[in-house]
Biopython code that builds the backbone (N, CA, C, O; Angstrom):
import numpy as np
from Bio.PDB.StructureBuilder import StructureBuilder

atoms = [
    (1, "MET", "N", (134.168, 105.728, 63.948)),
    (1, "MET", "CA", (132.948, 105.869, 64.826)),
    (1, "MET", "C", (131.781, 105.546, 64.092)),
    (1, "MET", "O", (131.686, 105.903, 62.918)),
    (2, "LYS", "N", (130.872, 104.901, 64.662)),
    (2, "LYS", "CA", (129.446, 104.448, 64.021)),
    (2, "LYS", "C", (128.724, 105.729, 63.747)),
    (2, "LYS", "O", (129.075, 106.780, 64.283)),
    (3, "ASP", "N", (127.824, 105.658, 63.006)),
    (3, "ASP", "CA", (126.981, 106.798, 62.654)),
    (3, "ASP", "C", (125.983, 106.915, 63.809)),
    (3, "ASP", "O", (125.456, 105.969, 64.395)),
    (4, "LEU", "N", (125.809, 108.175, 64.039)),
    (4, "LEU", "CA", (125.012, 108.615, 65.245)),
    (4, "LEU", "C", (123.511, 108.032, 65.114)),
    (4, "LEU", "O", (122.878, 107.596, 66.075)),
    (5, "LYS", "N", (123.014, 108.089, 63.741)),
    (5, "LYS", "CA", (121.720, 107.499, 63.570)),
    (5, "LYS", "C", (121.377, 106.157, 64.011)),
    (5, "LYS", "O", (120.298, 105.805, 64.489)),
    (6, "GLN", "N", (122.719, 105.230, 63.738)),
    (6, "GLN", "CA", (122.737, 103.837, 64.265)),
    (6, "GLN", "C", (122.575, 103.837, 65.880)),
    (6, "GLN", "O", (121.795, 103.077, 66.453)),
    (7, "LEU", "N", (123.286, 104.646, 66.454)),
    (7, "LEU", "CA", (123.317, 104.710, 67.906)),
    (7, "LEU", "C", (122.119, 105.171, 68.655)),
    (7, "LEU", "O", (121.904, 104.955, 69.847)),
    (8, "ALA", "N", (121.319, 105.868, 67.783)),
    (8, "ALA", "CA", (120.023, 106.477, 68.403)),
    (8, "ALA", "C", (119.162, 105.370, 68.874)),
    (8, "ALA", "O", (118.292, 105.642, 69.702)),
    (9, "GLU", "N", (119.296, 104.152, 68.447)),
    (9, "GLU", "CA", (118.491, 102.990, 68.869)),
    (9, "GLU", "C", (119.198, 102.364, 70.009)),
    (9, "GLU", "O", (118.634, 101.392, 70.510)),
    (10, "PHE", "N", (120.388, 102.763, 70.537)),
    (10, "PHE", "CA", (120.900, 102.133, 71.453)),
    (10, "PHE", "C", (120.838, 100.571, 71.604)),
    (10, "PHE", "O", (120.236, 100.002, 72.515)),
    (11, "PRO", "N", (121.636, 99.857, 70.454)),
    (11, "PRO", "CA", (121.652, 98.653, 70.682)),
    (11, "PRO", "C", (122.506, 98.040, 72.080)),
    (11, "PRO", "O", (123.379, 98.634, 72.712)),
    (12, "SER", "N", (122.016, 96.813, 72.306)),
    (12, "SER", "CA", (122.848, 96.451, 73.543)),
    (12, "SER", "C", (124.272, 96.288, 73.482)),
    (12, "SER", "O", (124.904, 96.362, 74.535)),
    (13, "SER", "N", (124.847, 96.085, 72.433)),
    (13, "SER", "CA", (126.216, 95.997, 72.391)),
    (13, "SER", "C", (126.953, 97.439, 72.392)),
    (13, "SER", "O", (128.165, 97.497, 72.600)),
    (14, "ALA", "N", (126.286, 98.444, 72.185)),
    (14, "ALA", "CA", (126.699, 99.784, 72.335)),
    (14, "ALA", "C", (126.634, 100.268, 73.611)),
    (14, "ALA", "O", (127.471, 101.101, 73.961)),
    (15, "ARG", "N", (125.685, 99.848, 74.464)),
    (15, "ARG", "CA", (125.169, 100.628, 75.621)),
    (15, "ARG", "C", (126.180, 100.976, 76.472)),
    (15, "ARG", "O", (126.105, 102.088, 76.993)),
    (16, "ASP", "N", (127.330, 100.102, 76.789)),
    (16, "ASP", "CA", (128.430, 100.517, 77.622)),
    (16, "ASP", "C", (129.573, 101.029, 76.967)),
    (16, "ASP", "O", (130.658, 101.050, 77.549)),
    (17, "SER", "N", (129.428, 101.456, 75.775)),
    (17, "SER", "CA", (130.737, 101.905, 75.043)),
    (17, "SER", "C", (130.875, 103.277, 75.078)),
    (17, "SER", "O", (129.984, 103.987, 75.544)),
    (18, "ARG", "N", (131.909, 103.723, 74.627)),
    (18, "ARG", "CA", (132.400, 105.246, 74.505)),
    (18, "ARG", "C", (131.177, 105.967, 73.677)),
    (18, "ARG", "O", (130.547, 106.944, 74.081)),
    (19, "GLU", "N", (130.990, 105.325, 72.520)),
    (19, "GLU", "CA", (129.929, 105.863, 71.504)),
    (19, "GLU", "C", (128.573, 106.322, 72.311)),
    (19, "GLU", "O", (128.001, 107.409, 72.230)),
    (20, "TYR", "N", (128.215, 105.153, 73.135)),
    (20, "TYR", "CA", (126.952, 105.551, 74.026)),
    (20, "TYR", "C", (127.097, 106.744, 74.842)),
    (20, "TYR", "O", (126.121, 107.472, 75.023)),
    (21, "ALA", "N", (128.183, 106.996, 75.329)),
    (21, "ALA", "CA", (128.324, 107.881, 76.473)),
    (21, "ALA", "C", (128.430, 109.282, 75.657)),
    (21, "ALA", "O", (127.994, 110.342, 76.107)),
    (22, "CYS", "N", (129.069, 109.143, 74.397)),
    (22, "CYS", "CA", (129.248, 110.406, 73.590)),
    (22, "CYS", "C", (127.719, 110.874, 73.177)),
    (22, "CYS", "O", (127.309, 112.027, 73.314)),
    (23, "LEU", "N", (126.980, 109.820, 72.667)),
    (23, "LEU", "CA", (125.524, 110.163, 72.279)),
    (23, "LEU", "C", (124.760, 110.871, 73.246)),
    (23, "LEU", "O", (123.978, 111.794, 73.023)),
    (24, "ARG", "N", (125.098, 110.283, 74.501)),
    (24, "ARG", "CA", (124.105, 110.704, 75.718)),
    (24, "ARG", "C", (124.495, 112.269, 75.960)),
    (24, "ARG", "O", (123.651, 113.131, 76.209)),
    (25, "GLN", "N", (125.827, 112.501, 75.857)),
    (25, "GLN", "CA", (126.304, 113.947, 76.134)),
    (25, "GLN", "C", (125.535, 114.938, 74.928)),
    (25, "GLN", "O", (125.004, 116.006, 75.231)),
    (26, "ILE", "N", (125.567, 114.436, 73.608)),
    (26, "ILE", "CA", (125.275, 115.091, 72.618)),
    (26, "ILE", "C", (123.564, 115.477, 73.043)),
    (26, "ILE", "O", (123.064, 116.587, 72.862)),
    (27, "ARG", "N", (122.930, 114.424, 73.567)),
    (27, "ARG", "CA", (121.441, 114.526, 73.642)),
    (27, "ARG", "C", (121.174, 115.426, 75.044)),
    (27, "ARG", "O", (120.089, 115.910, 75.367)),
    (28, "GLY", "N", (122.296, 115.517, 75.710)),
    (28, "GLY", "CA", (122.113, 116.183, 77.012)),
    (28, "GLY", "C", (121.742, 115.299, 78.060)),
    (28, "GLY", "O", (121.313, 115.839, 79.080)),
    (29, "GLU", "N", (121.814, 114.044, 78.036)),
    (29, "GLU", "CA", (121.539, 113.324, 79.016)),
    (29, "GLU", "C", (122.676, 113.028, 80.231)),
    (29, "GLU", "O", (122.455, 112.616, 81.370)),
    (30, "GLY", "N", (123.796, 113.332, 79.688)),
    (30, "GLY", "CA", (125.056, 113.002, 80.473)),
    (30, "GLY", "C", (125.479, 114.164, 81.436)),
    (30, "GLY", "O", (126.324, 113.952, 82.306)),
    (31, "SER", "N", (124.891, 115.398, 81.281)),
    (31, "SER", "CA", (125.156, 116.417, 81.987)),
    (31, "SER", "C", (124.556, 116.482, 83.440)),
    (31, "SER", "O", (123.480, 115.955, 83.720)),
    (32, "VAL", "N", (125.277, 117.119, 84.275)),
    (32, "VAL", "CA", (124.803, 117.172, 85.640)),
    (32, "VAL", "C", (123.734, 118.210, 85.826)),
    (32, "VAL", "O", (123.957, 119.337, 85.383)),
    (33, "ARG", "N", (122.520, 117.938, 86.475)),
    (33, "ARG", "CA", (121.400, 118.877, 86.519)),
    (33, "ARG", "C", (121.058, 119.138, 87.867)),
    (33, "ARG", "O", (121.307, 118.237, 88.668)),
    (34, "THR", "N", (120.596, 120.067, 88.242)),
    (34, "THR", "CA", (120.025, 120.432, 89.529)),
    (34, "THR", "C", (118.839, 119.808, 89.968)),
    (34, "THR", "O", (118.192, 119.255, 89.079)),
    (35, "ILE", "N", (118.362, 119.753, 91.188)),
    (35, "ILE", "CA", (117.108, 119.135, 91.524)),
    (35, "ILE", "C", (115.888, 119.887, 91.012)),
    (35, "ILE", "O", (114.826, 119.310, 90.776)),
    (36, "ARG", "N", (116.058, 121.079, 90.863)),
    (36, "ARG", "CA", (114.990, 121.640, 90.214)),
    (36, "ARG", "C", (114.807, 121.582, 88.901)),
    (36, "ARG", "O", (113.692, 121.728, 88.401)),
    (37, "GLN", "N", (115.968, 121.345, 88.158)),
    (37, "GLN", "CA", (115.707, 121.104, 86.575)),
    (37, "GLN", "C", (115.245, 119.609, 86.510)),
    (37, "GLN", "O", (114.590, 119.282, 85.521)),
    (38, "LEU", "N", (115.531, 118.638, 87.500)),
    (38, "LEU", "CA", (114.982, 117.395, 87.385)),
    (38, "LEU", "C", (113.684, 116.995, 87.718)),
    (38, "LEU", "O", (113.074, 116.042, 87.233)),
    (39, "LEU", "N", (113.224, 117.920, 88.729)),
    (39, "LEU", "CA", (111.769, 117.966, 89.075)),
    (39, "LEU", "C", (110.878, 119.121, 88.510)),
    (39, "LEU", "O", (110.526, 120.094, 89.178)),
    (40, "ALA", "N", (110.590, 118.922, 87.338)),
    (40, "ALA", "CA", (109.669, 120.183, 86.793)),
    (40, "ALA", "C", (108.269, 120.098, 87.463)),
    (40, "ALA", "O", (107.954, 119.165, 88.202)),
    (41, "GLY", "N", (107.488, 121.091, 87.166)),
    (41, "GLY", "CA", (106.358, 121.167, 87.982)),
    (41, "GLY", "C", (105.382, 119.964, 87.891)),
    (41, "GLY", "O", (104.743, 119.586, 88.873)),
    (42, "GLU", "N", (105.294, 119.382, 86.677)),
    (42, "GLU", "CA", (104.526, 118.118, 86.658)),
    (42, "GLU", "C", (105.096, 116.807, 87.463)),
    (42, "GLU", "O", (104.417, 115.978, 88.069)),
    (43, "ASP", "N", (106.436, 116.836, 87.320)),
    (43, "ASP", "CA", (107.007, 115.849, 88.179)),
    (43, "ASP", "C", (106.937, 116.031, 89.681)),
    (43, "ASP", "O", (106.835, 115.096, 90.476)),
    (44, "GLU", "N", (106.998, 117.251, 89.985)),
    (44, "GLU", "CA", (106.533, 117.432, 91.574)),
    (44, "GLU", "C", (105.317, 116.934, 91.957)),
    (44, "GLU", "O", (105.143, 116.193, 92.925)),
    (45, "ILE", "N", (104.396, 117.371, 91.139)),
    (45, "ILE", "CA", (102.954, 116.816, 91.382)),
    (45, "ILE", "C", (102.894, 115.479, 91.400)),
    (45, "ILE", "O", (102.440, 114.997, 92.438)),
    (46, "GLN", "N", (103.258, 114.648, 90.449)),
    (46, "GLN", "CA", (103.411, 113.244, 90.446)),
    (46, "GLN", "C", (104.100, 112.646, 91.692)),
    (46, "GLN", "O", (103.646, 111.738, 92.388)),
    (47, "LEU", "N", (105.200, 113.262, 91.852)),
    (47, "LEU", "CA", (105.876, 112.761, 93.034)),
    (47, "LEU", "C", (105.018, 112.838, 94.409)),
    (47, "LEU", "O", (105.000, 111.878, 95.180)),
    (48, "ALA", "N", (104.366, 113.938, 94.650)),
    (48, "ALA", "CA", (103.505, 114.386, 95.761)),
    (48, "ALA", "C", (102.340, 113.225, 95.682)),
    (48, "ALA", "O", (102.090, 112.533, 96.669)),
    (49, "VAL", "N", (101.662, 113.068, 94.460)),
    (49, "VAL", "CA", (100.642, 112.099, 94.561)),
    (49, "VAL", "C", (101.170, 110.649, 95.006)),
    (49, "VAL", "O", (100.553, 109.917, 95.781)),
    (50, "ARG", "N", (102.221, 110.384, 94.494)),
    (50, "ARG", "CA", (102.794, 108.950, 94.834)),
    (50, "ARG", "C", (102.953, 108.724, 96.159)),
    (50, "ARG", "O", (102.506, 107.754, 96.771)),
    (51, "LEU", "N", (103.781, 109.882, 96.735)),
    (51, "LEU", "CA", (103.997, 109.755, 98.317)),
    (51, "LEU", "C", (102.897, 109.876, 99.052)),
    (51, "LEU", "O", (102.866, 109.355, 100.167)),
    (52, "ALA", "N", (101.864, 110.549, 98.579)),
    (52, "ALA", "CA", (100.501, 110.528, 99.316)),
    (52, "ALA", "C", (99.891, 109.074, 99.334)),
    (52, "ALA", "O", (99.547, 108.533, 100.385)),
    (53, "LEU", "N", (99.782, 108.483, 98.101)),
    (53, "LEU", "CA", (99.218, 106.996, 97.972)),
    (53, "LEU", "C", (100.065, 106.141, 98.929)),
    (53, "LEU", "O", (99.513, 105.423, 99.763)),
    (54, "LEU", "N", (101.596, 106.224, 98.797)),
    (54, "LEU", "CA", (102.228, 105.352, 99.484)),
    (54, "LEU", "C", (101.923, 105.546, 101.176)),
    (54, "LEU", "O", (101.907, 104.559, 101.912)),
    (55, "ALA", "N", (101.712, 106.780, 101.634)),
    (55, "ALA", "CA", (101.429, 107.003, 102.908)),
    (55, "ALA", "C", (100.053, 106.410, 103.391)),
    (55, "ALA", "O", (99.914, 105.995, 104.541)),
    (56, "LEU", "N", (99.064, 106.391, 102.478)),
    (56, "LEU", "CA", (97.863, 106.039, 102.481)),
    (56, "LEU", "C", (97.833, 104.450, 102.597)),
    (56, "LEU", "O", (97.154, 103.871, 103.446)),
    (57, "LEU", "N", (98.552, 103.871, 101.758)),
    (57, "LEU", "CA", (98.711, 102.404, 101.880)),
    (57, "LEU", "C", (99.448, 101.942, 103.169)),
    (57, "LEU", "O", (99.029, 100.927, 103.726)),
    (58, "VAL", "N", (100.453, 102.572, 103.656)),
    (58, "VAL", "CA", (101.176, 102.203, 104.798)),
    (58, "VAL", "C", (100.203, 102.320, 105.846)),
    (58, "VAL", "O", (100.039, 101.378, 106.621)),
    (59, "TYR", "N", (99.484, 103.473, 105.957)),
    (59, "TYR", "CA", (98.459, 103.570, 107.162)),
    (59, "TYR", "C", (97.353, 102.565, 107.044)),
    (59, "TYR", "O", (96.889, 102.066, 108.069)),
    (60, "TRP", "N", (96.870, 102.214, 105.778)),
    (60, "TRP", "CA", (95.824, 101.252, 105.849)),
    (60, "TRP", "C", (96.300, 100.009, 106.102)),
    (60, "TRP", "O", (95.520, 99.211, 106.622)),
    (61, "THR", "N", (97.626, 99.597, 105.799)),
    (61, "THR", "CA", (97.985, 98.292, 106.212)),
    (61, "THR", "C", (98.174, 98.293, 107.829)),
    (61, "THR", "O", (97.833, 97.270, 108.422)),
    (62, "PHE", "N", (98.630, 99.241, 108.476)),
    (62, "PHE", "CA", (98.718, 99.253, 109.845)),
    (62, "PHE", "C", (97.382, 99.223, 110.423)),
    (62, "PHE", "O", (97.283, 98.492, 111.409)),
    (63, "PHE", "N", (96.345, 99.829, 110.060)),
    (63, "PHE", "CA", (94.890, 99.859, 110.510)),
    (63, "PHE", "C", (94.472, 98.548, 110.336)),
    (63, "PHE", "O", (93.696, 98.103, 111.181)),
    (64, "LEU", "N", (94.833, 97.813, 109.390)),
    (64, "LEU", "CA", (94.107, 96.331, 109.226)),
    (64, "LEU", "C", (94.947, 95.263, 109.978)),
    (64, "LEU", "O", (94.445, 94.178, 110.269)),
    (65, "ILE", "N", (96.208, 95.575, 110.285)),
    (65, "ILE", "CA", (96.837, 94.547, 111.037)),
    (65, "ILE", "C", (96.717, 94.810, 112.592)),
    (65, "ILE", "O", (96.883, 93.876, 113.377)),
    (66, "ARG", "N", (96.447, 95.998, 113.000)),
    (66, "ARG", "CA", (96.384, 96.375, 114.378)),
    (66, "ARG", "C", (95.481, 95.329, 115.229)),
    (66, "ARG", "O", (95.867, 94.997, 116.349)),
    (67, "PRO", "N", (94.431, 94.879, 114.758)),
    (67, "PRO", "CA", (93.721, 93.890, 115.742)),
    (67, "PRO", "C", (94.322, 92.583, 115.885)),
    (67, "PRO", "O", (93.944, 91.822, 116.777)),
    (68, "PHE", "N", (95.346, 92.233, 114.964)),
    (68, "PHE", "CA", (96.092, 90.901, 114.989)),
    (68, "PHE", "C", (97.475, 91.071, 115.862)),
    (68, "PHE", "O", (98.056, 90.048, 116.221)),
    (69, "VAL", "N", (97.925, 92.177, 116.154)),
    (69, "VAL", "CA", (99.118, 92.373, 116.815)),
    (69, "VAL", "C", (99.097, 91.816, 118.049)),
    (69, "VAL", "O", (100.137, 91.172, 118.183)),
    (70, "PRO", "N", (98.334, 91.743, 119.132)),
    (70, "PRO", "CA", (98.287, 91.183, 120.337)),
    (70, "PRO", "C", (98.345, 89.468, 120.078)),
    (70, "PRO", "O", (99.121, 88.770, 120.729)),
    (71, "ILE", "N", (97.568, 88.988, 119.208)),
    (71, "ILE", "CA", (97.653, 87.546, 118.854)),
    (71, "ILE", "C", (98.919, 87.141, 118.387)),
    (71, "ILE", "O", (99.368, 86.048, 118.730)),
    (72, "ILE", "N", (99.597, 87.960, 117.583)),
    (72, "ILE", "CA", (101.108, 87.687, 117.176)),
    (72, "ILE", "C", (101.998, 87.717, 118.204)),
    (72, "ILE", "O", (102.831, 86.825, 118.364)),
    (73, "ALA", "N", (101.879, 88.811, 119.025)),
    (73, "ALA", "CA", (102.692, 88.981, 120.283)),
    (73, "ALA", "C", (102.808, 87.734, 121.059)),
    (73, "ALA", "O", (103.866, 87.212, 121.410)),
    (74, "TRP", "N", (101.570, 87.294, 121.301)),
    (74, "TRP", "CA", (101.343, 86.235, 122.396)),
    (74, "TRP", "C", (101.746, 84.985, 121.688)),
    (74, "TRP", "O", (102.244, 84.101, 122.385)),
    (75, "SER", "N", (101.614, 84.787, 120.480)),
    (75, "SER", "CA", (102.281, 83.504, 119.688)),
    (75, "SER", "C", (103.782, 83.426, 119.675)),
    (75, "SER", "O", (104.368, 82.344, 119.622)),
    (76, "VAL", "N", (104.345, 84.485, 119.719)),
    (76, "VAL", "CA", (105.830, 84.711, 119.868)),
    (76, "VAL", "C", (106.291, 84.220, 121.208)),
    (76, "VAL", "O", (107.180, 83.398, 121.429)),
    (77, "VAL", "N", (105.410, 84.972, 122.205)),
    (77, "VAL", "CA", (105.903, 84.791, 123.741)),
    (77, "VAL", "C", (105.886, 83.023, 123.817)),
    (77, "VAL", "O", (106.860, 82.354, 124.160)),
    (78, "LEU", "N", (104.587, 82.483, 123.425)),
    (78, "LEU", "CA", (104.428, 81.071, 123.834)),
    (78, "LEU", "C", (105.417, 80.256, 123.062)),
    (78, "LEU", "O", (105.937, 79.254, 123.554)),
    (79, "ALA", "N", (105.689, 80.698, 121.810)),
    (79, "ALA", "CA", (106.762, 79.860, 120.994)),
    (79, "ALA", "C", (108.091, 79.850, 121.542)),
    (79, "ALA", "O", (108.772, 78.827, 121.481)),
    (80, "VAL", "N", (108.528, 80.943, 122.091)),
    (80, "VAL", "CA", (109.848, 81.073, 122.869)),
    (80, "VAL", "C", (109.824, 80.374, 124.038)),
    (80, "VAL", "O", (110.811, 79.725, 124.383)),
    (81, "ALA", "N", (108.627, 80.429, 124.828)),
    (81, "ALA", "CA", (108.568, 79.767, 126.238)),
    (81, "ALA", "C", (108.634, 78.364, 126.135)),
    (81, "ALA", "O", (109.333, 77.689, 126.891)),
    (82, "LEU", "N", (107.756, 77.767, 124.994)),
    (82, "LEU", "CA", (107.664, 76.326, 125.046)),
    (82, "LEU", "C", (108.597, 75.646, 124.120)),
    (82, "LEU", "O", (108.506, 74.441, 123.888)),
    (83, "PHE", "N", (109.529, 76.441, 123.569)),
    (83, "PHE", "CA", (110.266, 75.925, 122.591)),
    (83, "PHE", "C", (111.202, 74.647, 123.153)),
    (83, "PHE", "O", (111.480, 73.629, 122.520)),
    (84, "MET", "N", (111.566, 74.956, 124.378)),
    (84, "MET", "CA", (112.411, 73.785, 124.973)),
    (84, "MET", "C", (111.612, 72.574, 125.272)),
    (84, "MET", "O", (112.160, 71.473, 125.330)),
    (85, "LEU", "N", (110.413, 72.719, 125.452)),
    (85, "LEU", "CA", (109.445, 71.591, 125.971)),
    (85, "LEU", "C", (109.186, 70.616, 124.799)),
    (85, "LEU", "O", (108.765, 69.487, 125.052)),
    (86, "LEU", "N", (109.384, 70.944, 123.731)),
    (86, "LEU", "CA", (109.024, 70.223, 122.493)),
    (86, "LEU", "C", (110.195, 69.174, 121.946)),
    (86, "LEU", "O", (110.007, 68.517, 120.922)),
]
sb = StructureBuilder()
sb.init_structure("model")
sb.init_model(0)
sb.init_chain("A")
sb.init_seg("    ")
for serial, (resi, resn, name, xyz) in enumerate(atoms, 1):
    if name == "N":
        sb.init_residue(resn, " ", resi, " ")
    sb.init_atom(name, np.array(xyz, "f"), 0.0, 1.0, " ", f" {name:<3s}", serial, name[0])
structure = sb.get_structure()
């Protein structure tokens, strides 16, 4: 087995090997953790901020596109209705 110090750098040849899995278990990365352990206080705040920014981006996108929805709808209707004439 290779030295653990060598595997600490995770070379690409060892990423899918048993040695990599062994090292991850030694570090505690391979263990099953609960959601509460995964989301510490700082992570929860970061997640909330990201979700809020995503919601703001989606709202702003719909707000900007709203004036063009009737034009796009009529364009689709006319394209389907006049498709056979061309």
